[in-house]
C-alpha positions in Angstrom: 13.7 -7.1 0.5 11.6 -10.2 1.2 7.8 -10.3 1.2 7.6 -10.0 5.0 9.8 -6.9 5.0 7.7 -5.4 2.3 4.5 -6.0 4.2 5.9 -4.4 7.4 7.0 -1.3 5.4 3.7 -1.1 3.5 1.7 -1.3 6.8 4.0 1.3 8.4 3.4 3.7 5.5 -0.4 3.1 5.5 -0.5 3.8 9.3 1.6 7.0 8.8 -0.5 8.3 5.9 -4.0 7.1 6.7 -4.2 6.1 10.4 -2.1 8.7 12.2 -4.8 9.6 14.7 -6.7 6.4 14.7 -6.2 3.2 16.7 -6.5 0.8 13.8 -5.3 -2.7 13.4 -4.1 -3.4 9.9 -4.2 -6.7 8.1 -3.5 -7.7 4.6 -7.3 -7.7 4.0 -7.7 -4.1 5.2 -9.6 -2.1 2.5 -8.0 1.3 1.9 -11.1 3.1 1.0 -13.8 1.2 2.9 -12.0 0.3 6.1 -9.8 3.4 6.4 -12.1 5.9 4.7 -9.4 6.9 2.2 -10.6 9.0 -0.7 -9.0 8.8 -4.2 -6.6 11.6 -3.4 -5.4 9.7 -0.2 -4.9 6.6 -2.3 -3.0 8.5 -5.0 -0.7 10.1 -2.4 -0.2 6.7 -0.8 0.7 5.2 -4.2 3.2 8.0 -4.8 4.8 7.2 -1.4 5.1 3.5 -2.3 6.7 4.4 -5.7 9.3 6.5 -3.9 9.9 4.1 -1.0 10.3 1.0 -3.2 11.8 2.8 -6.2 9.2 1.5 -8.7 6.5 2.7 -10.9 2.9 1.6 -10.4 1.0 1.8 -13.7 -2.5 3.4 -13.7 -4.3 0.1 -14.6 -2.6 -1.5 -11.6 -3.5 1.5 -9.4 -7.1 1.0 -10.2 -6.9 -2.6 -9.0 -5.3 -1.8 -5.6 -8.0 -2.1 -3.0 -6.3 -3.8 0.0 -2.9 -3.8 1.7 -2.4 -7.3 0.2 -2.8 -5.9 -3.3 0.0 -3.5 -2.6 2.3 -6.0 -1.0 1.7 -8.5 -3.8 2.5 -5.9 -6.5 5.7 -4.7 -4.8 6.9 -8.2 -4.1 6.3 -9.3 -7.7 8.1 -6.2 -9.1 11.1 -6.4 -6.7 11.5 -10.1 -6.2 10.1 -12.0 -9.2 11.2 -10.2 -12.3 
């Protein structure tokens, strides 16, 4: 899965989980908590969804650093394509 495919899937999951009833345009710079009003439980649920979807584990210290869609895409890309 290349970076573009990862980005598309991440954005799809974010839309499904956080923007289901909102007409929101997502970009890589979209802030999960500030722009999408996600609380810590929303973000934790989303992280679990990413772990299942991409078959990887996101450590707690990395979870704390995930603020934007780009952060997620970068992490997944690094774990799946550059190890």
